[in-house]
C-alpha positions as MATLAB code, in Angstrom:
seq = 'RQEMAISRQVLCLSAFLSLPHARSEPIRYSLAEEADSGSLVGNLAQDAGLTPVQLSARRARLVSEDGRQHFHLDRATGRLVVADRLDREELCGQSGTCMLPFELLLANPLQLFRVEVALEDINDHSPVFPEERVTFEIPEKSDPGSRFPLEVARDLDIGSNSIQAYRITPENEYFSVSFDSQSENDKNVELVLEKPLDREEQAEIDFSVIAVDGGSPPRRGTTQVHIVILDVNDNAPVFTQKTYVAQVLENAPEGSVVLSVVANDRDVGINGDISYHFSHTIGQTNSAFSIDNRSGEIKLKKPLDFEAEDTHELIVRARDGGGLSAICKVLVEVLDVNDNAPELMVSSFSSPLPENSVPGTVVAPFSVRDSDAGANGKISCALQDQLFFSLRPAYKNYYELVTVSALDREETAQYILTVTAADAGSPPLTTTQTFTVEISDVNDNAPVFNQTSYTMYVRENNVPSVLVGAVSAADADVGLNAKVTYSLSPVQPTEQPLCSCISVNSENGQVFVLRPLDYEKMRQTEVVVNASDAGSPPLRANVTVRLVVVDENDNAPVVLYPAQDSSPASSELVPMAAEAGYLVTKVVAVDADSGQNSWLSYHLLRATDPGLFAVGAQSGEVRLRRPVTERDTVKQKLIVLVRDNGQPPLSATAALSALLLKDFSDMHQPHSSPAIEDEEGSLTTYLIISLVFVSLLFLISTAAFITRKVCRRKDLKGGQVLYGADNLPSSLADAAAAGTLPHGYCYEISLTTGSGNSEFKFLKPILPSLPPQHCAMGGAITDEQVFPCVPVTTEDVTPENAGAVSAEQFN';
ca = [
     184.978   49.116  120.078;
     182.412   51.253  121.877;
     184.954   54.049  122.341;
     185.788   53.940  118.622;
     182.105   54.180  117.772;
     181.698   57.205  120.046;
     184.746   58.838  118.460;
     183.287   58.341  115.021;
     180.002   59.900  116.194;
     181.838   62.939  117.551;
     183.730   63.379  114.277;
     180.526   63.067  112.302;
     178.810   65.641  114.520;
     181.737   68.053  114.210;
     181.631   67.766  110.443;
     177.853   68.077  110.452;
     177.983   71.412  112.304;
     179.438   72.999  109.175;
     176.520   71.834  107.012;
     174.192   74.660  105.847;
     171.087   72.779  107.014;
     172.257   72.464  110.644;
     170.390   74.657  113.102;
     172.617   77.564  114.267;
     170.705   78.484  117.421;
     170.512   75.748  120.085;
     167.286   74.697  121.746;
     167.606   75.530  125.435;
     165.862   74.047  128.480;
     166.190   74.575  132.198;
     165.880   71.753  134.739;
     166.382   71.470  138.478;
     168.967   68.916  139.560;
     168.040   65.652  141.285;
     165.073   65.236  138.960;
     163.801   61.656  138.916;
     164.307   59.407  135.941;
     161.505   60.017  133.440;
     160.938   63.659  134.475;
     159.809   65.834  131.596;
     162.352   68.331  130.254;
     160.320   69.662  127.297;
     158.673   68.758  124.008;
     161.761   68.569  121.813;
     159.832   67.675  118.657;
     157.577   70.720  118.983;
     160.475   73.072  119.784;
     162.452   71.718  116.797;
     159.447   72.227  114.492;
     158.941   68.474  113.984;
     156.154   66.004  114.546;
     156.450   62.647  116.373;
     155.855   60.907  113.024;
     158.889   62.659  111.558;
     160.990   61.630  114.559;
     160.249   57.975  113.971;
     160.478   58.140  110.172;
     163.812   59.926  110.247;
     165.279   57.731  113.030;
     165.835   60.544  115.498;
     168.383   59.952  118.238;
     170.339   61.933  120.831;
     174.128   62.194  120.521;
     176.548   63.846  122.939;
     180.212   64.621  122.491;
     181.291   62.730  125.624;
     179.087   59.743  124.821;
     177.070   60.014  128.047;
     173.297   59.961  127.704;
     171.670   62.026  130.443;
     168.340   62.306  128.625;
     166.013   60.078  126.647;
     163.862   61.017  123.630;
     160.417   59.437  123.362;
     159.884   59.221  119.604;
     156.207   58.469  119.957;
     155.461   61.797  121.674;
     158.559   63.892  120.951;
     159.052   64.483  124.706;
     162.533   64.854  126.162;
     162.797   63.170  129.594;
     165.540   62.553  132.160;
     167.315   59.240  131.585;
     168.984   59.038  134.958;
     169.182   61.126  138.131;
     171.250   64.279  137.531;
     173.590   65.669  140.180;
     174.765   69.180  139.350;
     177.680   68.973  141.772;
     178.874   65.720  140.219;
     178.542   66.990  136.670;
     179.712   70.605  137.020;
     181.298   70.940  140.440;
     181.371   74.537  141.741;
     180.839   76.123  138.335;
     178.383   79.003  138.354;
     176.475   77.551  135.406;
     175.928   73.920  134.541;
     175.078   73.318  130.881;
     174.560   69.811  129.447;
     174.854   70.034  125.630;
     173.879   67.325  123.137;
     172.514   67.069  119.605;
     169.285   65.746  118.087;
     170.366   63.845  114.970;
     167.891   63.112  112.167;
     168.514   60.948  109.113;
     166.984   60.907  105.637;
     167.584   63.784  105.125;
     170.406   64.403  107.521;
     169.630   67.218  109.958;
     171.089   68.275  113.292;
     169.638   70.285  116.179;
     171.825   71.387  119.064;
     170.146   71.148  122.483;
     171.391   72.616  125.753;
     169.901   71.842  129.167;
     170.829   74.187  132.028;
     170.938   72.282  135.301;
     169.808   74.493  138.193;
     171.021   74.040  141.734;
     168.783   72.993  144.638;
     169.692   72.925  148.310;
     170.526   69.223  148.453;
     173.859   69.406  150.286;
     174.538   70.373  153.855;
     177.632   72.300  154.838;
     180.498   69.936  155.695;
     183.577   70.864  157.651;
     186.825   69.272  156.477;
     187.299   67.785  159.927;
     184.759   66.601  162.436;
     186.974   67.709  165.301;
     189.488   70.553  165.325;
     192.013   71.124  168.049;
     193.562   74.487  168.791;
     196.470   74.908  171.126;
     196.349   78.482  172.296;
     198.889   80.104  174.571;
     197.464   81.525  177.677;
     199.202   84.813  176.989;
     197.065   85.459  173.933;
     195.526   88.919  173.960;
     191.755   89.505  173.695;
     190.849   90.041  170.062;
     193.268   87.396  168.865;
     191.949   85.492  165.876;
     192.381   81.827  165.125;
     191.534   80.758  161.574;
     189.122   77.881  161.219;
     188.830   75.931  158.020;
     185.615   76.955  156.298;
     182.899   74.444  155.756;
     182.230   73.416  152.176;
     178.792   73.370  150.623;
     178.584   71.868  147.141;
     175.552   74.058  146.436;
     176.033   77.512  144.956;
     174.463   80.956  145.231;
     172.026   81.487  148.085;
     172.103   77.765  148.842;
     175.762   78.066  149.920;
     176.956   78.893  153.447;
     175.636   82.172  154.824;
     176.545   82.258  158.530;
     178.515   80.587  161.358;
     177.785   80.462  165.090;
     179.097   78.842  168.283;
     177.057   76.520  170.485;
     176.925   76.521  173.364;
     177.993   80.108  173.648;
     180.909   80.799  175.991;
     182.562   83.853  177.367;
     185.945   83.196  175.786;
     185.280   82.789  172.068;
     183.102   84.103  169.312;
     183.079   83.333  165.600;
     183.818   85.881  162.860;
     182.685   85.192  159.294;
     184.440   87.567  156.863;
     183.129   87.346  153.264;
     185.221   89.710  151.156;
     184.172   88.151  147.862;
     182.438   85.073  146.593;
     185.770   83.207  146.390;
     187.421   84.575  149.530;
     185.590   83.677  152.750;
     187.316   83.412  156.114;
     186.056   81.945  159.391;
     187.958   82.829  162.530;
     187.593   82.196  166.233;
     187.957   85.460  168.127;
     189.286   85.472  171.699;
     187.012   87.668  173.772;
     188.896   87.548  177.139;
     192.313   86.272  178.326;
     192.743   82.537  178.945;
     194.017   81.076  182.193;
     195.395   77.540  181.886;
     195.467   77.108  185.667;
     191.753   77.912  185.872;
     190.682   75.896  182.828;
     193.094   73.920  180.717;
     190.695   72.909  177.930;
     187.558   74.328  176.321;
     185.141   72.400  174.076;
     182.335   73.774  171.898;
     180.818   73.337  168.442;
     180.878   75.634  165.387;
     177.773   75.414  163.202;
     177.700   76.496  159.533;
     174.240   77.410  158.162;
     173.433   77.770  154.447;
     170.779   80.005  152.891;
     168.421   77.307  151.603;
     164.794   76.929  152.530;
     164.765   75.145  154.887;
     168.412   75.838  155.790;
     170.914   73.016  156.189;
     173.641   72.892  158.813;
     177.081   71.438  159.317;
     178.926   71.072  162.644;
     182.524   70.603  163.734;
     183.743   70.086  167.263;
     186.392   72.532  168.470;
     188.777   71.481  171.218;
     190.878   74.272  172.725;
     194.100   73.333  174.513;
     195.635   76.211  176.441;
     199.432   76.358  176.408;
     201.769   78.303  178.518;
     204.183   79.449  175.745;
     204.519   79.565  171.920;
     202.690   82.794  171.440;
     203.348   83.258  167.688;
     201.425   81.424  164.992;
     202.600   81.022  161.387;
     201.657   83.829  159.034;
     201.336   83.404  155.246;
     202.795   86.095  153.037;
     199.398   86.291  151.279;
     195.893   85.410  152.294;
     195.047   84.244  148.774;
     197.430   82.872  146.176;
     196.446   82.887  142.484;
     198.144   80.753  139.826;
     197.462   80.179  136.118;
     198.216   76.856  134.405;
     197.707   75.779  130.804;
     195.393   72.835  130.510;
     198.075   70.908  128.558;
     200.750   71.379  131.253;
     202.552   68.022  131.953;
     202.403   66.127  135.229;
     204.897   67.286  137.845;
     204.746   70.919  136.709;
     205.200   73.360  139.583;
     202.119   75.542  140.007;
     203.374   77.870  142.766;
     204.857   77.866  146.257;
     203.198   79.100  149.440;
     205.308   80.676  152.149;
     204.501   81.096  155.874;
     206.729   82.694  158.520;
     206.836   82.060  162.273;
     208.594   84.460  164.641;
     209.235   81.662  167.107;
     212.470   79.626  167.080;
     213.201   76.004  167.534;
     210.397   73.534  167.349;
     207.815   76.330  167.756;
     209.112   77.913  164.557;
     209.349   74.707  162.533;
     206.549   74.921  159.895;
     204.954   72.120  157.892;
     202.398   72.484  155.063;
     199.356   70.319  154.394;
     196.300   70.350  152.170;
     192.924   70.465  153.802;
     190.402   67.977  152.461;
     188.567   69.376  149.408;
     184.876   68.601  149.388;
     183.681   67.020  146.128;
     187.195   66.049  144.888;
     188.342   62.706  146.167;
     191.328   62.531  143.797;
     193.030   65.924  143.927;
     195.095   66.938  140.917;
     197.639   68.697  143.133;
     200.283   67.745  145.704;
     202.261   69.901  148.175;
     205.737   69.521  149.625;
     205.198   69.702  153.414;
     208.596   71.317  153.964;
     208.907   73.800  151.071;
     205.239   74.549  150.365;
     205.687   73.826  146.639;
     202.472   72.804  144.856;
     202.743   70.491  141.795;
     200.445   68.759  139.308;
     199.627   65.125  139.945;
     197.558   64.576  136.760;
     196.548   66.555  133.632;
     193.975   69.336  133.996;
     190.782   69.655  131.916;
     189.572   73.225  131.257;
     186.180   72.030  129.994;
     185.577   69.979  133.146;
     186.672   72.652  135.646;
     188.335   75.963  134.887;
     189.163   76.905  138.487;
     190.519   74.872  141.408;
     190.320   76.135  144.983;
     192.798   74.688  147.511;
     193.129   75.285  151.255;
     196.661   75.052  152.674;
     197.361   74.876  156.413;
     200.756   75.804  157.899;
     201.364   74.358  161.374;
     204.340   75.071  163.611;
     205.932   72.691  166.143;
     204.013   74.216  169.011;
     200.619   73.428  167.499;
     199.767   76.897  166.118;
     198.583   77.043  162.531;
     197.396   79.361  159.764;
     195.470   78.726  156.584;
     195.456   80.365  153.135;
     193.519   79.936  149.936;
     195.060   78.947  146.614;
     193.105   79.606  143.386;
     194.408   77.767  140.315;
     193.020   79.055  137.000;
     193.196   76.663  134.047;
     193.898   78.350  130.684;
     192.485   77.175  127.368;
     194.779   76.461  124.416;
     192.504   77.207  121.420;
     194.119   80.589  120.684;
     192.972   81.571  117.177;
     189.542   83.040  116.595;
     187.944   83.402  113.149;
     188.560   86.613  111.155;
     185.824   88.455  109.231;
     186.783   90.867  106.404;
     184.164   93.196  104.846;
     184.617   94.005  101.139;
     182.056   96.840  100.934;
     179.142   98.200  102.902;
     176.020  100.032  101.623;
     174.599  102.481  104.146;
     172.301  104.384  104.214;
     169.858  102.137  102.385;
     166.662  103.588  100.812;
     163.538  102.365  102.540;
     162.014  101.366   99.173;
     164.836   98.925   98.427;
     163.547   95.686   96.929;
     164.105   92.381   98.794;
     167.401   90.779   97.831;
     169.412   94.016   97.842;
     173.028   93.333   98.851;
     174.080   95.339  101.879;
     177.588   93.980  102.527;
     179.709   91.172  101.009;
     182.410   89.724  103.304;
     184.794   86.787  103.684;
     185.906   84.723  106.709;
     189.097   82.814  107.529;
     190.754   81.052  110.495;
     194.490   80.523  111.023;
     193.901   77.237  112.850;
     193.809   73.871  111.062;
     191.438   70.935  111.184;
     188.213   71.322  113.070;
     189.451   74.524  114.717;
     189.758   76.107  111.255;
     186.279   75.213  109.952;
     184.036   78.270  110.183;
     180.269   78.731  110.181;
     178.510   82.129  110.069;
     175.137   83.134  111.504;
     173.072   86.318  111.642;
     171.490   86.888  115.037;
     167.718   87.480  115.404;
     166.791   89.296  112.178;
     163.563   89.250  110.167;
     164.498   91.807  107.502;
     168.032   90.627  106.648;
     169.733   87.278  106.077;
     173.081   85.761  105.144;
     173.468   84.287  101.672;
     176.505   82.090  100.870;
     178.300   83.277   97.732;
     181.208   80.906   97.000;
     183.874   79.216   99.113;
     184.270   81.358  102.261;
     182.350   84.403  100.937;
     178.947   85.525  102.205;
     176.495   88.317  101.338;
     174.312   90.246  103.784;
     171.016   90.884  101.905;
     167.504   92.206  102.594;
     164.665   89.676  102.657;
     161.573   91.909  103.089;
     160.376   95.466  102.566;
     161.830   98.160  104.861;
     160.030  100.994  106.584;
     162.160  103.848  107.911;
     159.265  105.230  109.973;
     159.038  101.919  111.847;
     162.780  101.290  112.186;
     165.313  103.899  111.114;
     168.380  101.888  112.005;
     169.241   98.201  112.103;
     172.170   96.857  114.095;
     173.111   93.512  112.568;
     175.468   91.135  114.344;
     177.189   88.434  112.291;
     178.873   85.696  114.333;
     181.662   83.553  112.884;
     182.488   80.433  114.943;
     185.056   77.702  114.415;
     184.482   74.017  115.096;
     186.959   73.810  117.951;
     186.073   72.451  121.354;
     185.099   74.814  122.796;
     184.611   76.877  119.622;
     186.007   80.388  119.311;
     183.830   83.096  117.792;
     184.172   86.540  116.252;
     181.327   89.029  115.871;
     181.014   91.805  113.300;
     178.419   94.541  113.793;
     176.815   96.271  110.791;
     174.878   99.464  111.483;
     172.500   99.943  108.540;
     170.872  103.377  108.307;
     167.573  103.575  106.376;
     167.143  106.699  104.217;
     163.749  108.329  103.831;
     161.384  108.527  100.853;
     158.240  110.625  100.796;
     155.690  107.899  101.541;
     153.808  109.506  104.441;
     151.314  112.343  104.178;
     151.006  114.900  106.990;
     148.634  113.892  109.789;
     146.819  116.470  111.925;
     146.844  115.860  115.655;
     143.053  116.373  115.715;
     140.293  115.284  113.362;
     138.829  118.793  113.564;
     139.524  122.021  115.408;
     137.206  124.378  117.230;
     138.553  127.837  118.066;
     136.935  130.703  119.911;
     137.172  134.466  119.501;
     135.353  137.187  121.383;
     133.338  139.601  119.306;
     134.743  143.088  118.800;
     138.197  141.508  118.736;
     141.267  143.451  117.749;
     142.391  142.911  114.139;
     144.812  140.030  113.465;
     144.194  138.366  116.840;
     145.622  134.863  117.350;
     142.840  132.375  118.146;
     144.712  129.057  117.992;
     146.860  126.850  115.837;
     146.576  123.680  113.821;
     149.396  121.181  113.881;
     150.235  118.355  111.516;
     153.127  115.927  111.798;
     154.826  114.005  109.014;
     156.501  110.698  109.826;
     159.145  111.354  107.155;
     162.299  113.405  107.729;
     164.007  116.339  106.050;
     162.106  118.142  103.306;
     159.678  115.219  103.184;
     158.573  116.167  106.706;
     158.539  119.968  106.287;
     154.852  120.917  106.578;
     153.302  124.151  105.277;
     149.739  125.279  105.906;
     147.224  127.065  103.715;
     143.498  127.615  103.372;
     141.925  125.255  100.845;
     140.286  126.963   97.842;
     136.507  127.015   97.883;
     134.646  124.835   95.397;
     132.069  126.637   93.225;
     129.176  124.904   94.965;
     130.407  125.733   98.457;
     129.981  128.875  100.487;
     132.558  131.626   99.863;
     135.664  131.485  102.042;
     135.492  133.715  105.087;
     137.904  136.586  104.427;
     138.245  137.216  108.145;
     140.442  134.120  108.793;
     144.117  133.646  107.919;
     146.580  130.816  108.682;
     150.350  131.113  109.108;
     151.986  128.882  106.505;
     154.953  128.026  108.742;
     153.498  127.225  112.154;
     149.758  126.817  111.486;
     148.676  129.699  113.711;
     145.141  130.884  112.925;
     144.358  134.631  113.011;
     141.132  136.623  112.787;
     141.899  139.595  110.570;
     138.996  141.949  111.419;
     136.589  142.525  114.288;
     133.561  140.221  114.326;
     130.010  140.846  115.500;
     128.364  137.994  117.353;
     124.926  139.301  116.449;
     125.787  139.030  112.724;
     127.938  135.905  112.623;
     128.091  133.292  115.368;
     130.387  130.732  113.722;
     132.075  129.858  110.427;
     134.152  126.986  109.069;
     137.252  126.838  106.886;
     139.382  123.970  105.584;
     143.126  124.101  106.312;
     145.474  122.203  104.014;
     148.800  120.747  105.235;
     151.360  119.883  102.540;
     154.883  118.481  102.859;
     157.861  119.509  100.715;
     158.386  116.108   99.126;
     158.362  115.411   95.407;
     155.567  114.921   94.688;
     154.102  116.583   97.814;
     151.533  114.786   99.960;
     148.628  116.629  101.562;
     145.999  116.403  104.274;
     142.977  118.568  105.155;
     141.223  119.445  108.392;
     138.146  121.490  109.205;
     138.533  124.499  111.523;
     135.358  125.848  113.106;
     135.573  129.413  114.438;
     133.029  130.166  117.166;
     132.336  133.832  118.026;
     131.878  134.379  121.759;
     129.372  137.033  122.757;
     130.518  140.229  124.503;
     128.257  142.526  126.466;
     128.160  145.258  123.835;
     124.392  145.813  123.599;
     122.462  147.714  126.256;
     118.908  146.632  127.095;
     116.138  148.155  124.981;
     112.811  149.015  126.655;
     109.865  147.835  124.566;
     107.125  148.868  126.973;
     106.314  151.485  127.967;
     107.529  153.121  124.778;
     110.313  155.609  125.482;
     109.876  158.324  122.844;
     109.469  162.075  122.792;
     105.678  161.996  122.919;
     104.042  162.255  126.317;
     103.888  158.827  127.949;
     100.507  157.453  128.869;
      99.740  157.222  132.573;
      98.746  154.040  134.337;
      95.499  154.328  136.331;
      95.654  153.074  139.891;
      92.491  153.069  142.057;
      92.857  154.596  145.508;
      91.351  151.431  146.960;
      94.173  149.225  145.579;
      95.861  147.050  148.138;
      99.548  146.119  148.508;
     100.702  143.895  145.618;
      98.382  145.525  143.069;
      99.904  145.195  139.557;
     100.315  148.708  138.152;
     102.129  147.860  134.929;
     104.995  145.762  133.604;
     108.243  146.981  132.077;
     109.256  144.851  129.072;
     112.843  145.050  127.780;
     115.092  142.928  125.538;
     118.848  142.591  125.042;
     120.483  141.706  121.697;
     123.283  139.806  123.482;
     123.080  136.143  124.518;
     123.765  134.084  127.593;
     124.173  135.878  130.855;
     124.810  139.085  128.923;
     121.082  139.041  128.103;
     119.831  138.238  131.608;
     117.923  141.352  132.658;
     117.069  142.636  136.108;
     114.740  145.521  137.000;
     115.301  148.083  139.752;
     113.326  151.141  140.893;
     115.724  154.012  140.337;
     113.551  157.004  141.245;
     109.929  157.627  142.205;
     107.734  160.473  143.421;
     107.034  158.360  146.481;
     109.722  155.608  146.660;
     107.915  153.730  149.416;
     104.698  153.298  147.434;
     105.968  151.108  144.568;
     108.111  147.999  144.158;
     109.562  146.526  140.958;
     110.046  142.771  140.429;
     113.774  142.185  139.866;
     113.196  139.369  137.350;
     109.714  140.065  135.963;
     109.788  143.873  135.673;
     106.294  144.052  137.205;
     105.501  147.342  138.999;
     103.319  146.679  142.004;
     102.081  148.626  145.042;
     104.239  148.051  148.054;
     101.540  149.363  150.417;
      97.919  150.560  150.132;
      97.350  154.022  148.668;
      96.566  156.784  151.186;
      95.014  160.221  150.866;
      98.407  161.818  151.493;
      99.944  160.250  148.385;
     100.438  162.490  145.388;
      97.836  161.909  142.691;
     100.314  161.736  139.851;
     103.359  159.527  140.452;
     106.461  159.565  138.297;
     108.734  156.503  138.284;
     112.065  155.711  136.606;
     112.905  151.985  136.363;
     116.493  150.874  135.709;
     116.909  147.825  133.430;
     120.362  146.236  133.764;
     121.883  143.158  132.095;
     124.230  140.615  133.736;
     127.344  141.329  131.644;
     130.747  142.364  132.894;
     130.653  145.319  133.063;
     126.857  145.543  133.034;
     124.954  147.830  130.639;
     121.632  149.417  131.503;
     118.688  151.489  130.282;
     115.901  153.360  132.031;
     112.172  153.441  131.535;
     110.142  156.479  132.624;
     106.499  155.872  133.415;
     103.710  157.631  135.327;
     100.732  156.530  137.369;
      97.538  158.372  138.370;
      95.964  157.633  141.745;
      92.183  157.999  141.223;
      89.187  157.365  143.430;
      87.133  156.539  140.343;
      87.464  157.086  136.613;
      85.609  160.405  136.819;
      88.681  161.886  138.557;
      90.421  161.829  135.214;
      88.398  164.970  134.216;
      89.029  166.891  137.470;
      91.999  169.068  138.405;
      94.831  167.106  139.916;
      94.684  168.628  143.390;
      93.928  166.924  146.602;
      93.908  167.528  150.355;
      97.132  165.566  150.426;
      98.775  168.326  148.428;
      97.415  170.983  150.772;
      98.570  169.024  153.809;
     101.951  168.685  152.276;
     102.052  172.451  151.643;
     101.046  173.194  155.237;
     103.684  170.929  156.633;
     106.330  172.470  154.488;
     105.155  175.969  155.456;
     105.641  175.157  159.140;
     109.193  174.025  158.590;
     109.962  177.028  156.463;
     108.570  179.444  159.098;
     110.973  177.959  161.658;
     113.808  178.433  159.213;
     112.791  182.034  158.594;
     112.765  182.748  162.357;
     116.329  181.455  162.608;
     117.335  183.603  159.644;
     115.610  186.642  161.254;
     117.756  186.223  164.368;
     120.842  186.321  162.214;
     119.515  189.419  160.491;
     119.160  191.218  163.852;
     122.832  190.658  164.583;
     123.913  191.606  161.055;
     124.521  195.126  159.936;
     121.640  197.434  159.267;
     122.391  197.525  155.569;
     122.129  193.752  155.315;
     118.818  193.827  157.242;
     117.416  196.459  154.914;
     118.444  194.489  151.814;
     116.972  191.279  153.224;
     113.643  192.942  154.078;
     113.400  194.298  150.503;
     113.938  190.857  149.073;
     111.268  189.314  151.315;
     108.745  191.863  150.047;
     109.565  190.992  146.464;
     109.167  187.208  146.952;
     105.587  186.637  145.892;
     103.778  184.566  143.284;
     102.513  181.003  142.667;
     104.040  177.693  141.699;
     106.233  177.302  138.670;
     105.925  173.858  137.171;
     107.467  172.062  134.330;
     105.157  170.059  132.124;
     105.710  166.439  131.444;
     106.764  167.299  127.923;
     109.632  169.444  129.325;
     111.340  166.375  130.911;
     114.449  165.962  128.763;
     115.360  162.566  127.354;
     118.821  162.914  128.823;
     117.376  162.051  132.223;
     117.277  158.341  131.381;
     120.773  158.463  130.037;
     122.084  160.039  133.204;
     120.412  157.399  135.356;
     121.781  154.657  133.187;
     125.283  155.983  133.520;
     125.149  155.377  137.253;
     126.763  158.698  138.214;
     125.417  162.141  138.993;
     126.202  164.917  136.529;
     128.330  167.826  137.636;
     125.674  170.508  137.221;
     122.001  170.679  138.314;
     119.256  173.270  137.934;
     117.328  174.015  141.118;
     113.976  175.794  141.355;
     112.397  177.545  144.344;
     108.600  177.703  144.365;
     106.414  179.790  146.663;
     102.777  179.315  147.562;
     100.227  181.553  145.945;
      99.587  184.746  147.866;
     102.066  184.039  150.592;
     103.081  187.297  152.196;
     105.666  185.543  154.305;
     107.515  184.284  151.212;
     107.439  180.740  152.491;
     109.666  178.209  150.701;
     107.816  175.181  149.283;
     110.776  172.911  148.362;
     114.340  172.994  147.182;
     115.373  169.984  145.071;
     117.207  169.068  141.848;
     114.994  169.159  138.784;
     117.101  168.252  135.769;
     120.763  167.295  135.435;
     123.093  169.557  133.506;
     120.376  171.676  131.939;
     121.655  174.439  129.726;
     120.952  177.936  131.011;
     118.376  178.535  128.306;
     116.260  175.640  129.657;
     115.957  177.340  132.964;
     114.083  180.351  131.574;
     110.358  180.044  131.971;
     108.064  180.673  129.052;
     104.739  182.479  129.374;
     103.431  184.878  131.951;
     104.419  184.472  135.572;
     101.564  185.936  137.502;
     102.282  186.628  141.079;
     104.893  183.858  141.446;
     108.595  184.587  141.588;
     111.271  182.041  140.568;
     114.841  182.057  141.652;
     117.393  181.755  138.852;
     118.966  178.285  138.137;
     122.130  177.653  140.110;
     124.585  174.949  138.910;
     125.883  172.802  141.736;
     128.276  169.909  142.005;
     127.552  166.373  143.194;
     128.810  167.332  146.642;
     125.842  169.702  146.979;
     123.350  166.905  146.513;
     122.480  164.900  149.587;
     120.559  161.623  149.710;
     117.630  163.468  151.210;
     117.227  166.015  148.418;
     118.669  163.956  145.505;
     115.776  161.517  145.407;
     112.921  163.953  146.184;
     110.702  164.582  143.167;
     107.416  166.356  143.769;
     104.219  165.618  141.979;
     104.199  169.143  140.552;
     107.457  168.451  138.683;
     105.898  165.716  136.586;
     102.502  167.401  135.838;
];
């Protein structure tokens, strides 16, 4: 009666699986084996979307197809607990996965939830050898390296908890163990002979072989090995294959022949007489197979069950009459008989699908059928893991694949939908159909700039149409809806007029400056760039572009004080009693540039007496470097170079003069001093020495040359020839600012008044590149004679004479 009730429950559950309100996806849990009774598996009520009150009200109960109850449901809390201790090896054997399925059945209304509990393996079994003691009879003539197969130990655990290594204890000099793992289902353990045996020396050898698994902590199994050394029978049986594989239908009748194993022995007589035997199989007390010990034929003893175990592993030993043996592995694969899977036929398919399709749009109608009958022909369909699509039954065995929510191509451009059709067989067969739905684009996204605003830089005095940067906008749409063009936004009447100096490339967004800009007139400007797609209607976006003009060093310093004009410059008055550091004046200059281009530095370029004055590099202050002496020229001329910090630097010069006075009454006296007379005497001495040297040359020269030279010396008479301060050309400052010496100079030669010896006073450059007409002297030249101006090159100017400027030059 109980079996009939269980059968009725199974039939009801099978029929219930086809109901539309049955849950298609099972609720899965994972549990370690050997869990104690009452151990928590999970909150089944919560995972099924129910409350404990609903469990009690709807009379929830657990039903399994085989009628065994491994778990218990606590209706009061909805918790699923272990009903009895679970042994994975007892329930699933050596299967790689151990799944315990059952159903949660609810009444009023009727509802079914499928639950699957995966039982995980723990290291609860030690390796076990088929025999506690193994005897090998080995001929003494066996060569070193000979191998003797040993039946592998069996460990009901799987994975890393199975056997990992073998070793011999105590170690001996004759044997070692070899563990050859070619695959997970083909492991061989062999004793390897390390040195020849001598029966007369030792007739028997005893040791143990230990198998160690990979658990933590590891478990071990031991078998005793007894070696009997024989004098003869030096050939052991050899199987034609190391591993035999056979396939058997699960409905094959008892007595069916599975396969035959064959071993050969080269010996004759009793030593070549082979018998076959099964080794003990761990975990299977009642084997479903038998073997003929003479022929090696393996037959079925009872029906096979594919759902219980789909693979059987057998170990067959062949032993000859002399005691030698060999082992092989036999793998028997059990084949299922449910051979017809459901068929799914698509009537039509709509793809691509516009992204603005309304929910409920039909994507694909299809029908299903199964050639099997009964429960194996009843089909249910399910759509795997989808939020935007669902299956809608049409009529009979027809279904429709429809949308259930709004689509967004920019979020997901393609959906891969998998529809699974499964029959109600045990186990069920399934067929999957994949629908690849492409989503077509509509213009629902405006362009988006990659920056909220842009700042671009251009150096002033730029070349026309220079590229200063680019704006970039991306559109999440595709095709023409994503084609972006750029333009400058029109200016509103209340806004400032659009800068005509900026242009944007409509294709790539590159920004150009069309004409040269002047930093001193315009330092920055802003424009608005518009990005528009090619959709219908087009969508737009704007961004502000700020153009910053970077200063270039294109303005030379301008001297504000002292004023540099054509009128005679005023002279600074310096008392003769002034000490070192006395402030004479200050040069003030400005630069129209900015930044380091406007940082000015001051340098003393030229002075009547360079050692008397110093100029502050940063302040432009002109101070005395040392106290004034009587030998210093009364009127000092200075040229100060003002240079900015640009690259390359630009500069200007300031010419100024200073009067060295004992008191302010000296301003009304002639500008002569003993210092001038001393200077003239010193120069006269040097010139006399030069004239003596020239006279010696004249003595050696021809008489005509001497006569001509004497005539010229008589004609050289007269006073000083001076240029006034107003004769100093303005080009002097420009030449100093240029930093290079001009190619031509005018030189003057002055003689002292009334000098009969025609003594030279000085020879130095006066003005750079003066035209010949500037060298002519205006007015009467009393008794002074002036040499004509002679243009010279920069090679003729030495450091000693290039910087010498006498006080008379600047009077």
